[in-house]
C-alpha positions, -999 to 999 in steps of 0.1 A, spaced: 335 16 266 343 34 300 327 66 317 358 87 304 352 83 269 316 91 273 321 123 290 350 131 262 324 126 235 299 147 253 321 176 262 334 173 223 296 175 210 289 206 233 321 224 220 311 217 187 273 228 190 287 261 206 311 266 175 281 260 152 258 285 170 288 311 168 297 309 135 261 301 119 275 274 97 274 236 100 308 214 95 297 209 61 293 247 54 256 251 52 238 280 72 216 270 102 181 281 101 174 311 120 144 321 139 131 346 111 132 318 86 112 294 110 87 323 113 86 327 76 80 289 73 51 289 97 34 319 80 38 307 46 37 271 51 14 253 25 26 278 -1 57 266 -12 60 289 -45 59 319 -18 86 301 6 110 296 -24 105 333 -36 112 345 2 138 320 13 156 322 -22 188 311 -5 174 276 4 164 249 -20 132 235 -25 141 204 -7 159 218 23 125 241 25 105 210 26 126 190 52 129 221 72 88 224 73 86 188 83 113 191 109 93 221 125 62 198 126 40 217 99 35 188 76 29 151 81 59 133 90 72 106 65 69 69 77 102 53 77 96 16 67 122 -5 87 128 -39 85 101 -51 109 74 -28 94 81 -45 58 79 -82 75 47 -71 93 34 -56 59 42 -88 39 21 -110 66 -7 -88 67 -11 -76 34 -25 -108 14 -54 -116 37 -60 -91 63 -90 -64 59 -79 -27 53 -89 -18 88 -66 -42 104 -36 -32 82 -46 6 87 -47 -2 126 -12 -19 124 4 10 109 -11 41 124 -6 76 108 0 62 75 -27 67 46 -40 34 28 -27 48 -6 7 50 9 4 14 23 -6 2 -13 23 22 -30 47 4 -6 33 -30 -9 32 -26 -47 70 -15 -44 82 -46 -27 59 -70 -47 33 -81 -19 -1 -86 -34 -37 -92 -21 -49 -123 -23 -78 -125 -50 -118 -127 -34 -134 -159 -43 -161 -156 -69 -196 -146 -58 -220 -176 -50 -249 -175 -74 -269 -201 -59 -268 -225 -89 -250 -255 -77 -234 -262 -111 -223 -227 -120 -210 -223 -82 -190 -253 -85 -174 -244 -118 -167 -208 -106 -149 -223 -73 -129 -246 -94 -117 -216 -114 -107 -200 -85 -91 -229 -72 -68 -233 -104 -65 -195 -110 -83 -190 -141 -103 -159 -144 -139 -157 -164 -123 -140 -195 -100 -172 -199 -126 -193 -194 -148 -179 -220 -121 -178 -245 -109 -213 -238 -143 -228 -238 -158 -208 -267 -188 -195 -246 -186 -159 -259 -187 -138 -228 -213 -158 -209 -192 -162 -178 -178 -125 -178 -213 -112 -182 -240 -133 -172 -221 -161 -153 -228 -145 -119 -265 -139 -124 -289 -167 -112 -314 -161 -137 -315 -184 -166 -283 -202 -165 -268 -217 -196 -262 -253 -189 -246 -258 -223 -219 -231 -215 -216 -248 -178 -210 -282 -192 -185 -271 -216 -166 -253 -187 -169 -283 -165 -157 -308 -191 -127 -282 -198 -119 -282 -160 -118 -320 -158 -155 -325 -146 -188 -334 -159 -224 -320 -152 -247 -344 -134 -282 -344 -126 -307 -365 -107 -344 -367 -100 -356 -366 -63 -370 -397 -50 -409 -405 -54 -426 -401 -20 
């Protein structure tokens, strides 16, 4: 492409802009926004019902888009391919603050909605450490094989022990822990400290 083609394109664009300003209509037959309509948008901005009544020749979508173009409302973030790649990489393991700093100006709820739309999921947090070694080993194994506490209770017939009291350190139920350990392919072992 040489300089002559660029100059011809610039002159054509200037002629087209002049025609639009003179006629008041775009090439598609839409009326351009006047300064009076801009003033009405600035005065009544949050009240879209009043804007629809005053600017009755404009559609609701056109009014919203023009308010956004005037800078009255927050601009919508367009998710390009690089943003999607960055979100896919950060969303499973990064903290909320890191993700929000990677996408400035975008609310956390909007980031979560985009991640849900594209099927990205957060990695599940590990189960809480209780301080009882046998119970912690069972909970760690459940996290590794992706079994939740409800499924463990159903499969081991332990009523709701692991769902309700399984994260508490007081009064561990070693019978239920033994059932869960044998279900997960392990065994419960105990030993006495050596005599001193």
